[in-house]
Predicted model as a PDB file, atoms N, CA, C, CB and O in Angstrom, pLDDT in the B-factor column:
MODEL        1                                                                  
ATOM      1  N   MET A   1       0.849  -1.173   0.000  1.00 81.00           N  
ATOM      2  CA  MET A   1       0.000   0.000   0.000  1.00 81.00           C  
ATOM      3  C   MET A   1       0.893   1.233   0.000  1.00 81.00           C  
ATOM      4  CB  MET A   1      -0.965  -0.001   1.221  1.00 81.00           C  
ATOM      5  O   MET A   1       1.866   1.312   0.750  1.00 81.00           O  
ATOM      6  N   LYS A   2       0.556   2.171  -0.832  1.00 93.00           N  
ATOM      7  CA  LYS A   2       1.285   3.434  -0.889  1.00 93.00           C  
ATOM      8  C   LYS A   2       0.255   4.538  -1.070  1.00 93.00           C  
ATOM      9  CB  LYS A   2       2.353   3.445  -2.050  1.00 93.00           C  
ATOM     10  O   LYS A   2      -0.564   4.481  -1.988  1.00 93.00           O  
ATOM     11  N   CYS A   3       0.292   5.530  -0.209  1.00 96.00           N  
ATOM     12  CA  CYS A   3      -0.617   6.670  -0.285  1.00 96.00           C  
ATOM     13  C   CYS A   3       0.171   7.873  -0.790  1.00 96.00           C  
ATOM     14  CB  CYS A   3      -1.277   6.970   1.105  1.00 96.00           C  
ATOM     15  O   CYS A   3       1.152   8.286  -0.172  1.00 96.00           O  
ATOM     16  N   GLU A   4      -0.258   8.424  -1.902  1.00 95.00           N  
ATOM     17  CA  GLU A   4       0.426   9.566  -2.496  1.00 95.00           C  
ATOM     18  C   GLU A   4      -0.151  10.908  -2.014  1.00 95.00           C  
ATOM     19  CB  GLU A   4       0.341   9.482  -4.014  1.00 95.00           C  
ATOM     20  O   GLU A   4       0.534  11.930  -2.058  1.00 95.00           O  
ATOM     21  N   THR A   5      -1.396  10.900  -1.558  1.00 94.00           N  
ATOM     22  CA  THR A   5      -2.061  12.144  -1.156  1.00 94.00           C  
ATOM     23  C   THR A   5      -2.701  11.971   0.221  1.00 94.00           C  
ATOM     24  CB  THR A   5      -3.131  12.560  -2.203  1.00 94.00           C  
ATOM     25  O   THR A   5      -2.853  10.852   0.712  1.00 94.00           O  
ATOM     26  N   LEU A   6      -3.066  13.078   0.824  1.00 94.00           N  
ATOM     27  CA  LEU A   6      -3.782  13.007   2.104  1.00 94.00           C  
ATOM     28  C   LEU A   6      -5.141  12.336   1.931  1.00 94.00           C  
ATOM     29  CB  LEU A   6      -3.961  14.416   2.701  1.00 94.00           C  
ATOM     30  O   LEU A   6      -5.610  11.640   2.832  1.00 94.00           O  
ATOM     31  N   GLN A   7      -5.769  12.541   0.786  1.00 94.00           N  
ATOM     32  CA  GLN A   7      -7.066  11.911   0.526  1.00 94.00           C  
ATOM     33  C   GLN A   7      -6.920  10.379   0.506  1.00 94.00           C  
ATOM     34  CB  GLN A   7      -7.658  12.419  -0.822  1.00 94.00           C  
ATOM     35  O   GLN A   7      -7.754   9.666   1.065  1.00 94.00           O  
ATOM     36  N   GLU A   8      -5.873   9.891  -0.130  1.00 96.00           N  
ATOM     37  CA  GLU A   8      -5.612   8.446  -0.129  1.00 96.00           C  
ATOM     38  C   GLU A   8      -5.276   7.948   1.273  1.00 96.00           C  
ATOM     39  CB  GLU A   8      -4.465   8.108  -1.093  1.00 96.00           C  
ATOM     40  O   GLU A   8      -5.687   6.854   1.660  1.00 96.00           O  
ATOM     41  N   LEU A   9      -4.533   8.745   2.032  1.00 96.00           N  
ATOM     42  CA  LEU A   9      -4.188   8.379   3.407  1.00 96.00           C  
ATOM     43  C   LEU A   9      -5.443   8.272   4.264  1.00 96.00           C  
ATOM     44  CB  LEU A   9      -3.217   9.407   4.014  1.00 96.00           C  
ATOM     45  O   LEU A   9      -5.592   7.322   5.033  1.00 96.00           O  
ATOM     46  N   LYS A  10      -6.338   9.233   4.137  1.00 95.00           N  
ATOM     47  CA  LYS A  10      -7.593   9.187   4.896  1.00 95.00           C  
ATOM     48  C   LYS A  10      -8.402   7.955   4.518  1.00 95.00           C  
ATOM     49  CB  LYS A  10      -8.423  10.461   4.653  1.00 95.00           C  
ATOM     50  O   LYS A  10      -8.973   7.297   5.387  1.00 95.00           O  
ATOM     51  N   ALA A  11      -8.454   7.639   3.232  1.00 96.00           N  
ATOM     52  CA  ALA A  11      -9.189   6.457   2.779  1.00 96.00           C  
ATOM     53  C   ALA A  11      -8.601   5.185   3.392  1.00 96.00           C  
ATOM     54  CB  ALA A  11      -9.167   6.367   1.241  1.00 96.00           C  
ATOM     55  O   ALA A  11      -9.344   4.268   3.740  1.00 96.00           O  
ATOM     56  N   ALA A  12      -7.274   5.123   3.527  1.00 97.00           N  
ATOM     57  CA  ALA A  12      -6.624   3.960   4.142  1.00 97.00           C  
ATOM     58  C   ALA A  12      -7.004   3.833   5.615  1.00 97.00           C  
ATOM     59  CB  ALA A  12      -5.098   4.062   4.001  1.00 97.00           C  
ATOM     60  O   ALA A  12      -7.206   2.720   6.102  1.00 97.00           O  
ATOM     61  N   TYR A  13      -7.105   4.944   6.327  1.00 96.00           N  
ATOM     62  CA  TYR A  13      -7.555   4.907   7.722  1.00 96.00           C  
ATOM     63  C   TYR A  13      -9.029   4.527   7.793  1.00 96.00           C  
ATOM     64  CB  TYR A  13      -7.322   6.271   8.408  1.00 96.00           C  
ATOM     65  O   TYR A  13      -9.421   3.707   8.623  1.00 96.00           O  
ATOM     66  N   ASP A  14      -9.844   5.119   6.928  1.00 96.00           N  
ATOM     67  CA  ASP A  14     -11.285   4.847   6.935  1.00 96.00           C  
ATOM     68  C   ASP A  14     -11.592   3.386   6.630  1.00 96.00           C  
ATOM     69  CB  ASP A  14     -11.992   5.741   5.927  1.00 96.00           C  
ATOM     70  O   ASP A  14     -12.526   2.818   7.196  1.00 96.00           O  
ATOM     71  N   SER A  15     -10.812   2.774   5.736  1.00 97.00           N  
ATOM     72  CA  SER A  15     -11.062   1.387   5.332  1.00 97.00           C  
ATOM     73  C   SER A  15     -10.508   0.373   6.333  1.00 97.00           C  
ATOM     74  CB  SER A  15     -10.456   1.132   3.967  1.00 97.00           C  
ATOM     75  O   SER A  15     -10.843  -0.810   6.269  1.00 97.00           O  
ATOM     76  N   GLY A  16      -9.662   0.834   7.256  1.00 96.00           N  
ATOM     77  CA  GLY A  16      -9.058  -0.074   8.219  1.00 96.00           C  
ATOM     78  C   GLY A  16      -7.701  -0.608   7.782  1.00 96.00           C  
ATOM     79  O   GLY A  16      -7.076  -1.371   8.517  1.00 96.00           O  
ATOM     80  N   GLU A  17      -7.231  -0.217   6.587  1.00 95.00           N  
ATOM     81  CA  GLU A  17      -5.895  -0.639   6.157  1.00 95.00           C  
ATOM     82  C   GLU A  17      -4.832  -0.090   7.105  1.00 95.00           C  
ATOM     83  CB  GLU A  17      -5.616  -0.171   4.711  1.00 95.00           C  
ATOM     84  O   GLU A  17      -3.808  -0.730   7.343  1.00 95.00           O  
ATOM     85  N   LEU A  18      -5.085   1.095   7.639  1.00 95.00           N  
ATOM     86  CA  LEU A  18      -4.231   1.696   8.663  1.00 95.00           C  
ATOM     87  C   LEU A  18      -5.057   1.857   9.928  1.00 95.00           C  
ATOM     88  CB  LEU A  18      -3.647   3.074   8.191  1.00 95.00           C  
ATOM     89  O   LEU A  18      -6.243   2.182   9.870  1.00 95.00           O  
ATOM     90  N   SER A  19      -4.428   1.627  11.063  1.00 93.00           N  
ATOM     91  CA  SER A  19      -5.120   1.792  12.346  1.00 93.00           C  
ATOM     92  C   SER A  19      -4.547   2.997  13.086  1.00 93.00           C  
ATOM     93  CB  SER A  19      -4.993   0.508  13.216  1.00 93.00           C  
ATOM     94  O   SER A  19      -3.605   3.640  12.624  1.00 93.00           O  
ATOM     95  N   LYS A  20      -5.126   3.281  14.223  1.00 90.00           N  
ATOM     96  CA  LYS A  20      -4.672   4.418  15.028  1.00 90.00           C  
ATOM     97  C   LYS A  20      -3.226   4.264  15.486  1.00 90.00           C  
ATOM     98  CB  LYS A  20      -5.571   4.590  16.237  1.00 90.00           C  
ATOM     99  O   LYS A  20      -2.571   5.254  15.812  1.00 90.00           O  
ATOM    100  N   GLU A  21      -2.725   3.035  15.513  1.00 89.00           N  
ATOM    101  CA  GLU A  21      -1.321   2.834  15.916  1.00 89.00           C  
ATOM    102  C   GLU A  21      -0.350   3.295  14.832  1.00 89.00           C  
ATOM    103  CB  GLU A  21      -1.068   1.355  16.240  1.00 89.00           C  
ATOM    104  O   GLU A  21       0.833   3.490  15.107  1.00 89.00           O  
ATOM    105  N   HIS A  22      -0.833   3.471  13.611  1.00 93.00           N  
ATOM    106  CA  HIS A  22       0.002   3.950  12.503  1.00 93.00           C  
ATOM    107  C   HIS A  22      -0.136   5.469  12.408  1.00 93.00           C  
ATOM    108  CB  HIS A  22      -0.404   3.265  11.146  1.00 93.00           C  
ATOM    109  O   HIS A  22      -0.847   5.992  11.550  1.00 93.00           O  
ATOM    110  N   MET A  23       0.541   6.143  13.284  1.00 93.00           N  
ATOM    111  CA  MET A  23       0.417   7.604  13.383  1.00 93.00           C  
ATOM    112  C   MET A  23       1.192   8.325  12.303  1.00 93.00           C  
ATOM    113  CB  MET A  23       0.889   8.076  14.735  1.00 93.00           C  
ATOM    114  O   MET A  23       2.235   7.866  11.837  1.00 93.00           O  
ATOM    115  N   LEU A  24       0.650   9.468  11.919  1.00 95.00           N  
ATOM    116  CA  LEU A  24       1.355  10.392  11.037  1.00 95.00           C  
ATOM    117  C   LEU A  24       2.390  11.114  11.888  1.00 95.00           C  
ATOM    118  CB  LEU A  24       0.366  11.408  10.337  1.00 95.00           C  
ATOM    119  O   LEU A  24       2.040  11.821  12.833  1.00 95.00           O  
ATOM    120  N   ARG A  25       3.636  10.941  11.559  1.00 94.00           N  
ATOM    121  CA  ARG A  25       4.724  11.601  12.296  1.00 94.00           C  
ATOM    122  C   ARG A  25       5.083  12.881  11.561  1.00 94.00           C  
ATOM    123  CB  ARG A  25       5.981  10.665  12.440  1.00 94.00           C  
ATOM    124  O   ARG A  25       5.464  12.855  10.391  1.00 94.00           O  
ATOM    125  N   ILE A  26       4.956  14.002  12.263  1.00 94.00           N  
ATOM    126  CA  ILE A  26       5.160  15.319  11.668  1.00 94.00           C  
ATOM    127  C   ILE A  26       6.448  15.921  12.202  1.00 94.00           C  
ATOM    128  CB  ILE A  26       3.960  16.252  11.960  1.00 94.00           C  
ATOM    129  O   ILE A  26       6.628  16.071  13.411  1.00 94.00           O  
ATOM    130  N   ASP A  27       7.341  16.263  11.281  1.00 93.00           N  
ATOM    131  CA  ASP A  27       8.615  16.882  11.615  1.00 93.00           C  
ATOM    132  C   ASP A  27       8.623  18.282  11.005  1.00 93.00           C  
ATOM    133  CB  ASP A  27       9.826  16.023  11.099  1.00 93.00           C  
ATOM    134  O   ASP A  27       7.656  18.669  10.349  1.00 93.00           O  
ATOM    135  N   ASN A  28       9.676  19.032  11.207  1.00 92.00           N  
ATOM    136  CA  ASN A  28       9.720  20.408  10.707  1.00 92.00           C  
ATOM    137  C   ASN A  28       9.900  20.494   9.194  1.00 92.00           C  
ATOM    138  CB  ASN A  28      10.835  21.157  11.383  1.00 92.00           C  
ATOM    139  O   ASN A  28       9.653  21.550   8.612  1.00 92.00           O  
ATOM    140  N   ASP A  29      10.330  19.401   8.538  1.00 92.00           N  
ATOM    141  CA  ASP A  29      10.528  19.469   7.087  1.00 92.00           C  
ATOM    142  C   ASP A  29      10.030  18.235   6.341  1.00 92.00           C  
ATOM    143  CB  ASP A  29      11.982  19.667   6.789  1.00 92.00           C  
ATOM    144  O   ASP A  29      10.223  18.128   5.130  1.00 92.00           O  
ATOM    145  N   LYS A  30       9.398  17.311   7.043  1.00 94.00           N  
ATOM    146  CA  LYS A  30       8.818  16.129   6.408  1.00 94.00           C  
ATOM    147  C   LYS A  30       7.829  15.472   7.363  1.00 94.00           C  
ATOM    148  CB  LYS A  30       9.925  15.125   5.991  1.00 94.00           C  
ATOM    149  O   LYS A  30       7.888  15.669   8.577  1.00 94.00           O  
ATOM    150  N   SER A  31       6.922  14.692   6.792  1.00 95.00           N  
ATOM    151  CA  SER A  31       5.954  13.941   7.581  1.00 95.00           C  
ATOM    152  C   SER A  31       5.774  12.582   6.926  1.00 95.00           C  
ATOM    153  CB  SER A  31       4.589  14.702   7.697  1.00 95.00           C  
ATOM    154  O   SER A  31       5.896  12.456   5.707  1.00 95.00           O  
ATOM    155  N   SER A  32       5.482  11.562   7.734  1.00 95.00           N  
ATOM    156  CA  SER A  32       5.356  10.232   7.149  1.00 95.00           C  
ATOM    157  C   SER A  32       4.547   9.303   8.038  1.00 95.00           C  
ATOM    158  CB  SER A  32       6.727   9.637   6.894  1.00 95.00           C  
ATOM    159  O   SER A  32       4.367   9.540   9.233  1.00 95.00           O  
ATOM    160  N   VAL A  33       4.062   8.228   7.406  1.00 96.00           N  
ATOM    161  CA  VAL A  33       3.416   7.120   8.106  1.00 96.00           C  
ATOM    162  C   VAL A  33       4.171   5.867   7.696  1.00 96.00           C  
ATOM    163  CB  VAL A  33       1.865   7.015   7.765  1.00 96.00           C  
ATOM    164  O   VAL A  33       4.368   5.610   6.508  1.00 96.00           O  
ATOM    165  N   THR A  34       4.590   5.092   8.681  1.00 93.00           N  
ATOM    166  CA  THR A  34       5.334   3.859   8.440  1.00 93.00           C  
ATOM    167  C   THR A  34       4.651   2.712   9.164  1.00 93.00           C  
ATOM    168  CB  THR A  34       6.808   3.996   8.900  1.00 93.00           C  
ATOM    169  O   THR A  34       4.204   2.859  10.301  1.00 93.00           O  
ATOM    170  N   ILE A  35       4.575   1.567   8.493  1.00 92.00           N  
ATOM    171  CA  ILE A  35       4.026   0.349   9.100  1.00 92.00           C  
ATOM    172  C   ILE A  35       5.198  -0.548   9.476  1.00 92.00           C  
ATOM    173  CB  ILE A  35       3.030  -0.392   8.121  1.00 92.00           C  
ATOM    174  O   ILE A  35       6.061  -0.837   8.648  1.00 92.00           O  
ATOM    175  N   HIS A  36       5.221  -0.985  10.729  1.00 85.00           N  
ATOM    176  CA  HIS A  36       6.253  -1.919  11.198  1.00 85.00           C  
ATOM    177  C   HIS A  36       5.600  -3.251  11.542  1.00 85.00           C  
ATOM    178  CB  HIS A  36       7.016  -1.344  12.436  1.00 85.00           C  
ATOM    179  O   HIS A  36       4.543  -3.286  12.172  1.00 85.00           O  
ATOM    180  N   ASP A  37       6.223  -4.333  11.132  1.00 77.00           N  
ATOM    181  CA  ASP A  37       5.813  -5.675  11.528  1.00 77.00           C  
ATOM    182  C   ASP A  37       6.825  -6.162  12.554  1.00 77.00           C  
ATOM    183  CB  ASP A  37       5.722  -6.653  10.289  1.00 77.00           C  
ATOM    184  O   ASP A  37       7.742  -6.918  12.234  1.00 77.00           O  
ATOM    185  N   TRP A  38       6.644  -5.716  13.787  1.00 74.00           N  
ATOM    186  CA  TRP A  38       7.628  -5.978  14.831  1.00 74.00           C  
ATOM    187  C   TRP A  38       7.793  -7.470  15.109  1.00 74.00           C  
ATOM    188  CB  TRP A  38       7.232  -5.260  16.103  1.00 74.00           C  
ATOM    189  O   TRP A  38       8.884  -7.909  15.472  1.00 74.00           O  
ATOM    190  N   ASP A  39       6.728  -8.255  14.945  1.00 76.00           N  
ATOM    191  CA  ASP A  39       6.814  -9.689  15.231  1.00 76.00           C  
ATOM    192  C   ASP A  39       7.718 -10.414  14.240  1.00 76.00           C  
ATOM    193  CB  ASP A  39       5.425 -10.313  15.211  1.00 76.00           C  
ATOM    194  O   ASP A  39       8.497 -11.283  14.632  1.00 76.00           O  
ATOM    195  N   ASN A  40       7.619 -10.061  12.953  1.00 77.00           N  
ATOM    196  CA  ASN A  40       8.382 -10.756  11.924  1.00 77.00           C  
ATOM    197  C   ASN A  40       9.675 -10.052  11.535  1.00 77.00           C  
ATOM    198  CB  ASN A  40       7.536 -10.930  10.713  1.00 77.00           C  
ATOM    199  O   ASN A  40      10.557 -10.667  10.936  1.00 77.00           O  
ATOM    200  N   ASP A  41       9.796  -8.785  11.864  1.00 77.00           N  
ATOM    201  CA  ASP A  41      10.988  -8.021  11.477  1.00 77.00           C  
ATOM    202  C   ASP A  41      11.310  -6.989  12.568  1.00 77.00           C  
ATOM    203  CB  ASP A  41      10.772  -7.315  10.095  1.00 77.00           C  
ATOM    204  O   ASP A  41      11.179  -5.787  12.340  1.00 77.00           O  
ATOM    205  N   PRO A  42      11.729  -7.454  13.745  1.00 76.00           N  
ATOM    206  CA  PRO A  42      11.928  -6.548  14.878  1.00 76.00           C  
ATOM    207  C   PRO A  42      13.004  -5.490  14.666  1.00 76.00           C  
ATOM    208  CB  PRO A  42      12.269  -7.339  16.081  1.00 76.00           C  
ATOM    209  O   PRO A  42      12.982  -4.448  15.321  1.00 76.00           O  
ATOM    210  N   ASP A  43      13.940  -5.745  13.764  1.00 79.00           N  
ATOM    211  CA  ASP A  43      15.023  -4.791  13.531  1.00 79.00           C  
ATOM    212  C   ASP A  43      14.828  -3.974  12.258  1.00 79.00           C  
ATOM    213  CB  ASP A  43      16.341  -5.521  13.463  1.00 79.00           C  
ATOM    214  O   ASP A  43      15.668  -3.138  11.925  1.00 79.00           O  
ATOM    215  N   GLY A  44      13.741  -4.205  11.553  1.00 76.00           N  
ATOM    216  CA  GLY A  44      13.521  -3.552  10.268  1.00 76.00           C  
ATOM    217  C   GLY A  44      13.011  -2.122  10.406  1.00 76.00           C  
ATOM    218  O   GLY A  44      12.579  -1.684  11.472  1.00 76.00           O  
ATOM    219  N   ASP A  45      13.079  -1.421   9.290  1.00 81.00           N  
ATOM    220  CA  ASP A  45      12.612  -0.034   9.245  1.00 81.00           C  
ATOM    221  C   ASP A  45      11.131   0.076   8.949  1.00 81.00           C  
ATOM    222  CB  ASP A  45      13.383   0.738   8.213  1.00 81.00           C  
ATOM    223  O   ASP A  45      10.540   1.136   9.157  1.00 81.00           O  
ATOM    224  N   GLY A  46      10.525  -0.980   8.475  1.00 87.00           N  
ATOM    225  CA  GLY A  46       9.115  -0.966   8.140  1.00 87.00           C  
ATOM    226  C   GLY A  46       8.865  -0.444   6.732  1.00 87.00           C  
ATOM    227  O   GLY A  46       9.794  -0.122   5.992  1.00 87.00           O  
ATOM    228  N   GLU A  47       7.605  -0.371   6.391  1.00 90.00           N  
ATOM    229  CA  GLU A  47       7.187   0.094   5.069  1.00 90.00           C  
ATOM    230  C   GLU A  47       6.621   1.504   5.193  1.00 90.00           C  
ATOM    231  CB  GLU A  47       6.136  -0.869   4.441  1.00 90.00           C  
ATOM    232  O   GLU A  47       5.650   1.727   5.914  1.00 90.00           O  
ATOM    233  N   GLN A  48       7.222   2.439   4.497  1.00 94.00           N  
ATOM    234  CA  GLN A  48       6.734   3.816   4.505  1.00 94.00           C  
ATOM    235  C   GLN A  48       5.565   3.904   3.527  1.00 94.00           C  
ATOM    236  CB  GLN A  48       7.872   4.833   4.126  1.00 94.00           C  
ATOM    237  O   GLN A  48       5.748   3.730   2.322  1.00 94.00           O  
ATOM    238  N   VAL A  49       4.362   4.176   4.043  1.00 96.00           N  
ATOM    239  CA  VAL A  49       3.180   4.182   3.196  1.00 96.00           C  
ATOM    240  C   VAL A  49       2.739   5.593   2.803  1.00 96.00           C  
ATOM    241  CB  VAL A  49       2.052   3.475   3.898  1.00 96.00           C  
ATOM    242  O   VAL A  49       1.931   5.765   1.890  1.00 96.00           O  
ATOM    243  N   PHE A  50       3.271   6.595   3.496  1.00 97.00           N  
ATOM    244  CA  PHE A  50       2.975   7.989   3.152  1.00 97.00           C  
ATOM    245  C   PHE A  50       4.189   8.828   3.485  1.00 97.00           C  
ATOM    246  CB  PHE A  50       1.712   8.513   3.909  1.00 97.00           C  
ATOM    247  O   PHE A  50       4.807   8.657   4.537  1.00 97.00           O  
ATOM    248  N   TYR A  51       4.528   9.735   2.584  1.00 96.00           N  
ATOM    249  CA  TYR A  51       5.657  10.634   2.826  1.00 96.00           C  
ATOM    250  C   TYR A  51       5.309  12.006   2.274  1.00 96.00           C  
ATOM    251  CB  TYR A  51       6.969  10.089   2.177  1.00 96.00           C  
ATOM    252  O   TYR A  51       4.933  12.140   1.109  1.00 96.00           O  
ATOM    253  N   TRP A  52       5.435  13.019   3.113  1.00 95.00           N  
ATOM    254  CA  TRP A  52       5.197  14.413   2.734  1.00 95.00           C  
ATOM    255  C   TRP A  52       6.520  15.143   2.904  1.00 95.00           C  
ATOM    256  CB  TRP A  52       4.049  15.079   3.603  1.00 95.00           C  
ATOM    257  O   TRP A  52       7.008  15.312   4.021  1.00 95.00           O  
ATOM    258  N   ASP A  53       7.089  15.570   1.798  1.00 94.00           N  
ATOM    259  CA  ASP A  53       8.375  16.260   1.829  1.00 94.00           C  
ATOM    260  C   ASP A  53       8.112  17.757   1.794  1.00 94.00           C  
ATOM    261  CB  ASP A  53       9.289  15.821   0.638  1.00 94.00           C  
ATOM    262  O   ASP A  53       8.080  18.368   0.726  1.00 94.00           O  
ATOM    263  N   GLY A  54       7.927  18.332   2.952  1.00 91.00           N  
ATOM    264  CA  GLY A  54       7.647  19.759   3.026  1.00 91.00           C  
ATOM    265  C   GLY A  54       7.317  20.169   4.440  1.00 91.00           C  
ATOM    266  O   GLY A  54       7.359  19.366   5.372  1.00 91.00           O  
ATOM    267  N   PHE A  55       6.993  21.417   4.575  1.00 92.00           N  
ATOM    268  CA  PHE A  55       6.730  21.990   5.887  1.00 92.00           C  
ATOM    269  C   PHE A  55       5.363  21.570   6.428  1.00 92.00           C  
ATOM    270  CB  PHE A  55       6.817  23.505   5.820  1.00 92.00           C  
ATOM    271  O   PHE A  55       4.438  21.359   5.644  1.00 92.00           O  
ATOM    272  N   PRO A  56       5.215  21.444   7.751  1.00 92.00           N  
ATOM    273  CA  PRO A  56       3.927  21.097   8.347  1.00 92.00           C  
ATOM    274  C   PRO A  56       2.828  22.080   7.965  1.00 92.00           C  
ATOM    275  CB  PRO A  56       4.053  21.036   9.850  1.00 92.00           C  
ATOM    276  O   PRO A  56       1.666  21.690   7.853  1.00 92.00           O  
ATOM    277  N   GLU A  57       3.176  23.340   7.765  1.00 92.00           N  
ATOM    278  CA  GLU A  57       2.174  24.339   7.378  1.00 92.00           C  
ATOM    279  C   GLU A  57       1.526  23.941   6.050  1.00 92.00           C  
ATOM    280  CB  GLU A  57       2.818  25.751   7.268  1.00 92.00           C  
ATOM    281  O   GLU A  57       0.316  24.098   5.884  1.00 92.00           O  
ATOM    282  N   ASP A  58       2.311  23.433   5.109  1.00 91.00           N  
ATOM    283  CA  ASP A  58       1.773  23.013   3.822  1.00 91.00           C  
ATOM    284  C   ASP A  58       0.877  21.785   3.972  1.00 91.00           C  
ATOM    285  CB  ASP A  58       2.910  22.719   2.844  1.00 91.00           C  
ATOM    286  O   ASP A  58      -0.150  21.672   3.303  1.00 91.00           O  
ATOM    287  N   LEU A  59       1.269  20.872   4.850  1.00 93.00           N  
ATOM    288  CA  LEU A  59       0.456  19.700   5.132  1.00 93.00           C  
ATOM    289  C   LEU A  59      -0.873  20.114   5.754  1.00 93.00           C  
ATOM    290  CB  LEU A  59       1.204  18.735   6.060  1.00 93.00           C  
ATOM    291  O   LEU A  59      -1.926  19.589   5.393  1.00 93.00           O  
ATOM    292  N   LEU A  60      -0.817  21.058   6.689  1.00 94.00           N  
ATOM    293  CA  LEU A  60      -2.039  21.558   7.327  1.00 94.00           C  
ATOM    294  C   LEU A  60      -2.949  22.223   6.300  1.00 94.00           C  
ATOM    295  CB  LEU A  60      -1.693  22.552   8.454  1.00 94.00           C  
ATOM    296  O   LEU A  60      -4.159  22.001   6.308  1.00 94.00           O  
ATOM    297  N   LYS A  61      -2.378  23.033   5.420  1.00 93.00           N  
ATOM    298  CA  LYS A  61      -3.193  23.692   4.389  1.00 93.00           C  
ATOM    299  C   LYS A  61      -3.868  22.658   3.489  1.00 93.00           C  
ATOM    300  CB  LYS A  61      -2.324  24.648   3.541  1.00 93.00           C  
ATOM    301  O   LYS A  61      -5.032  22.818   3.121  1.00 93.00           O  
ATOM    302  N   GLU A  62      -3.144  21.607   3.136  1.00 92.00           N  
ATOM    303  CA  GLU A  62      -3.720  20.553   2.303  1.00 92.00           C  
ATOM    304  C   GLU A  62      -4.851  19.834   3.040  1.00 92.00           C  
ATOM    305  CB  GLU A  62      -2.635  19.548   1.885  1.00 92.00           C  
ATOM    306  O   GLU A  62      -5.876  19.509   2.441  1.00 92.00           O  
ATOM    307  N   ALA A  63      -4.664  19.585   4.337  1.00 94.00           N  
ATOM    308  CA  ALA A  63      -5.708  18.941   5.138  1.00 94.00           C  
ATOM    309  C   ALA A  63      -6.946  19.834   5.234  1.00 94.00           C  
ATOM    310  CB  ALA A  63      -5.180  18.611   6.548  1.00 94.00           C  
ATOM    311  O   ALA A  63      -8.073  19.355   5.115  1.00 94.00           O  
ATOM    312  N   LEU A  64      -6.733  21.109   5.446  1.00 95.00           N  
ATOM    313  CA  LEU A  64      -7.868  22.037   5.515  1.00 95.00           C  
ATOM    314  C   LEU A  64      -8.591  22.124   4.172  1.00 95.00           C  
ATOM    315  CB  LEU A  64      -7.393  23.434   5.948  1.00 95.00           C  
ATOM    316  O   LEU A  64      -9.816  22.242   4.126  1.00 95.00           O  
ATOM    317  N   LYS A  65      -7.841  22.067   3.101  1.00 93.00           N  
ATOM    318  CA  LYS A  65      -8.435  22.089   1.762  1.00 93.00           C  
ATOM    319  C   LYS A  65      -9.363  20.864   1.594  1.00 93.00           C  
ATOM    320  CB  LYS A  65      -7.312  22.097   0.657  1.00 93.00           C  
ATOM    321  O   LYS A  65     -10.462  20.989   1.052  1.00 93.00           O  
ATOM    322  N   LEU A  66      -8.922  19.702   2.054  1.00 93.00           N  
ATOM    323  CA  LEU A  66      -9.751  18.503   1.992  1.00 93.00           C  
ATOM    324  C   LEU A  66     -11.049  18.669   2.779  1.00 93.00           C  
ATOM    325  CB  LEU A  66      -8.977  17.305   2.519  1.00 93.00           C  
ATOM    326  O   LEU A  66     -12.088  18.122   2.411  1.00 93.00           O  
ATOM    327  N   LEU A  67     -10.969  19.434   3.866  1.00 94.00           N  
ATOM    328  CA  LEU A  67     -12.151  19.688   4.690  1.00 94.00           C  
ATOM    329  C   LEU A  67     -13.026  20.812   4.148  1.00 94.00           C  
ATOM    330  CB  LEU A  67     -11.730  20.017   6.096  1.00 94.00           C  
ATOM    331  O   LEU A  67     -14.123  21.050   4.652  1.00 94.00           O  
ATOM    332  N   GLY A  68     -12.534  21.505   3.118  1.00 95.00           N  
ATOM    333  CA  GLY A  68     -13.295  22.610   2.550  1.00 95.00           C  
ATOM    334  C   GLY A  68     -13.146  23.895   3.329  1.00 95.00           C  
ATOM    335  O   GLY A  68     -13.993  24.782   3.227  1.00 95.00           O  
ATOM    336  N   ILE A  69     -12.082  24.010   4.106  1.00 96.00           N  
ATOM    337  CA  ILE A  69     -11.838  25.198   4.920  1.00 96.00           C  
ATOM    338  C   ILE A  69     -10.741  26.039   4.243  1.00 96.00           C  
ATOM    339  CB  ILE A  69     -11.425  24.801   6.388  1.00 96.00           C  
ATOM    340  O   ILE A  69      -9.607  25.578   4.110  1.00 96.00           O  
ATOM    341  N   PRO A  70     -11.070  27.260   3.820  1.00 93.00           N  
ATOM    342  CA  PRO A  70     -10.058  28.086   3.175  1.00 93.00           C  
ATOM    343  C   PRO A  70      -8.998  28.542   4.200  1.00 93.00           C  
ATOM    344  CB  PRO A  70     -10.722  29.311   2.495  1.00 93.00           C  
ATOM    345  O   PRO A  70      -9.317  28.852   5.347  1.00 93.00           O  
ATOM    346  N   ALA A  71      -7.751  28.574   3.758  1.00 90.00           N  
ATOM    347  CA  ALA A  71      -6.661  28.975   4.657  1.00 90.00           C  
ATOM    348  C   ALA A  71      -5.536  29.555   3.839  1.00 90.00           C  
ATOM    349  CB  ALA A  71      -6.154  27.780   5.503  1.00 90.00           C  
ATOM    350  O   ALA A  71      -5.382  29.235   2.660  1.00 90.00           O  
ATOM    351  N   GLU A  72      -4.745  30.413   4.466  1.00 86.00           N  
ATOM    352  CA  GLU A  72      -3.537  30.939   3.843  1.00 86.00           C  
ATOM    353  C   GLU A  72      -2.492  31.164   4.914  1.00 86.00           C  
ATOM    354  CB  GLU A  72      -3.825  32.248   3.072  1.00 86.00           C  
ATOM    355  O   GLU A  72      -2.824  31.406   6.074  1.00 86.00           O  
ATOM    356  N   GLY A  73      -1.246  31.087   4.532  1.00 77.00           N  
ATOM    357  CA  GLY A  73      -0.157  31.338   5.470  1.00 77.00           C  
ATOM    358  C   GLY A  73       0.101  32.841   5.562  1.00 77.00           C  
ATOM    359  O   GLY A  73      -0.212  33.599   4.644  1.00 77.00           O  
ATOM    360  N   VAL A  74       0.671  33.248   6.677  1.00 73.00           N  
ATOM    361  CA  VAL A  74       1.029  34.660   6.873  1.00 73.00           C  
ATOM    362  C   VAL A  74       2.499  34.782   7.194  1.00 73.00           C  
ATOM    363  CB  VAL A  74       0.188  35.295   7.994  1.00 73.00           C  
ATOM    364  O   VAL A  74       2.997  35.889   7.393  1.00 73.00           O  
TER     365      VAL A  74                                                      
ENDMDL                                                                          
END                                                                             
């Protein structure tokens, strides 16, 4: 599974493909969701299913756009 957009990411959560344990990790210059299979690969990095290469402000604006809420940065 690979989610290219926030809309696809939301659909993955809504369908149950991703659970609440698969959190979106937000950093100052990137954000991502990774699935780890700790039982079968305890030392592995897991599968990155979503990656946002940019500032959290841009991610927030995209999320608000999905909700139909107009926003702009200042």
